N, C-alpha and C positions, 0 to 999 in steps of 0.2 A: 447745645449741651448746658443742662442746669449746675449752678455752682452748688457746693457742697450745704447741706442743709444745716450743718453747725456754725457756719460762719454769720455773724450778726448780719441782719437784712440790708442795712445801709452799706455796708462792707461789699457785700454780694452785688449791689447795684453799681457802686462805682466800679467795681472789677468787671463787670458785664459791660458796662458803657465804655469804660476806658479801652477795652479789647475790641467792642464793635467800633468806636469812633476810630480807632486805630487802624483798623482793616478794611473799613467802608468808608469812612470820614463821617463828620458829624452831622452833615445836611442829609446825608442818605441814611441815617440809622432812624429808625421809628422807635418811640416808646416802646411799642408792642415787642419788638425784638429785643429791647434791653430786659423788659421784665420776663420774657420767656428765657432768655440767656441767664437770667439770675434765679429763675425758679420760683418768682412771687406774681403777686398781682398788681394791677393799675393801680389800686388802692394803696396798697402797702408803699409802692413807690412814693404816691403823693403823699403819702403819711410823713416821709422823710426830705423828699426833693419837691419843691415847687414846680419844676419843669426840666427840660433838656438842658436849657441855660444852667439852671443851677446845678446838674451834674457835671457840666462842662468845668463851670468855675471850681466846684470842690474837687474835681481830678487835677486841676493845677494848684490850687491851694495846699491841697495834701502833701504834694511833692515838695513845692516851696517851703512848707512847714517844716518837712524832714531835714531838707537842706539848709535852712535857716538855723534850726537849733545846733546842727553839727558846726556850720561855720562860725557861729558866735563862742562856742566851746572852743574852738582851735584859735580863732583871732584873740579871745582872753586870756589865752594860756600865755600870760607875757613873761614867764621863765625862759620861754623859748625865742630866739631872735625872729624879727618879722620875714626875713629869708625862709626860714625854715618852716615858719607858719604857713606862709604863701604855697610853699610847696606842698604842703601837706593838705591846705585847702582845695588846693588845684585838683590834687589826687582824688580828694573825697568828692568834689563836683562831678566829677569823670564816673567815678564807682556807682554814686548814688543816681546818677542820670542812667546809666546802663541797669542798674538795679530796678528801676521803676520807668523803662523804656516805653512802654505803651502809655503812660501819663505825659512823658515827656515829649512823645511824637504827637499826642493829641494837642498838649498846648502849643507846640510851634506851629502846628497846621491849621487850628481852628479857634484859636483864642480870639482871632479879629471877628469872628462870628458872633461874639457876644454883645448885649446891648451896651449901649454906651456908659451906662453908670456903672455896669458891673468891669466893663471893659478898663475904665479909669481905675478901678479898684486893685484890679491885676496889675495892673502896669504900676500902679503905685509899689505894691509888694516886691514886684519885680527889681524897681529900680533900689528899692531900699538894700535888697539884696546884693546888686552888683556894686552899690556904693560901699557895703561892708567890706566885699572881696577887693575893691579898689583900694581902700585904706589901708590893706597889708601891702599893697604894691608901694602906695606913698610913703609908709613907715620906712620901708627899705630903703625906698631913694633919699629920705631924710636920714639915715643912720649911715648911708655911703655904700651899703651892701649891694644897692641895686642901681645901674644907671641911671640917672635923673634927666638926661636929654632928651627923653620920649614921655609924651603925655600917659601918665597912669590910666585915664580914661579910655585912651586909643587902645592898651595894651590890654585892660580889660573888655573891651568892645571885641578885639581878635581872639583871645581866649575863648570866649562864651560863644563867639561865631563859629569855633572849630566844634565846641562841643555840641550847638544844635544840629550837626551834620552827622552826629554819631548814628541817628536812628536810618540814616539812608545807606549805611554800609555796614554796621556791627551784626555780626550774627553769633548768637549765642553757642552754637556747636563750631565756630571758628578757633583758630589756633591761639588767637589773643584772649588774656582773662582780663574781665573789667581792671584789675589792679595793674595788669602790664600795662593796659593802654592809658591807664589816668597817671602812671610815673612818666609814663613816654609823654604825655602831654605836660605834665609839670616840668620833667626834663628842659624840654624845649621853650617853655614859657621862661624860665629861669636863664637858660643859655642866652637867650635873646633879652635879657636884662643884665647879662654881664658885661663888665667894659664900660668904656665912654666912647 
């Protein structure tokens, strides 16, 4: 089924690739299937993207870009204490992941298939995002609102590990909303950082 014609071509291609990669896997999806799903020609695709690898990298990049802008805005709101900002950031990571679940699933399952130079760029972007999130934990540990006897790195890894499994069980028609799941994740994160 072709994407609506009013959507810009690059966005149609990314949406088609994301859906097909999530359904079939990166390796089993052909360029022909992507362009048919997007309702464009191969020539149009190669005008915007150099290859399937380029599409895969852009799928990850667009999700991380959305999440990074939101995380920076939350982290930089220094009128709010670190504990509160961490809770807001945790909710947002979960909600934004669910809002872009195809992109997230493709990233988790297929990113390792990128060529080494592209994979290194993606890993660098992801590391910077995780470091920004970890800094909120460290700020809460420094002001005494969060326990400091656990590694902030370990806490961040544990949290993102849970986020990375959302695609294995979340269903849009289920009882839980993205916001309720995000709040539960954030509450569990902070409860684990209470006390000493």
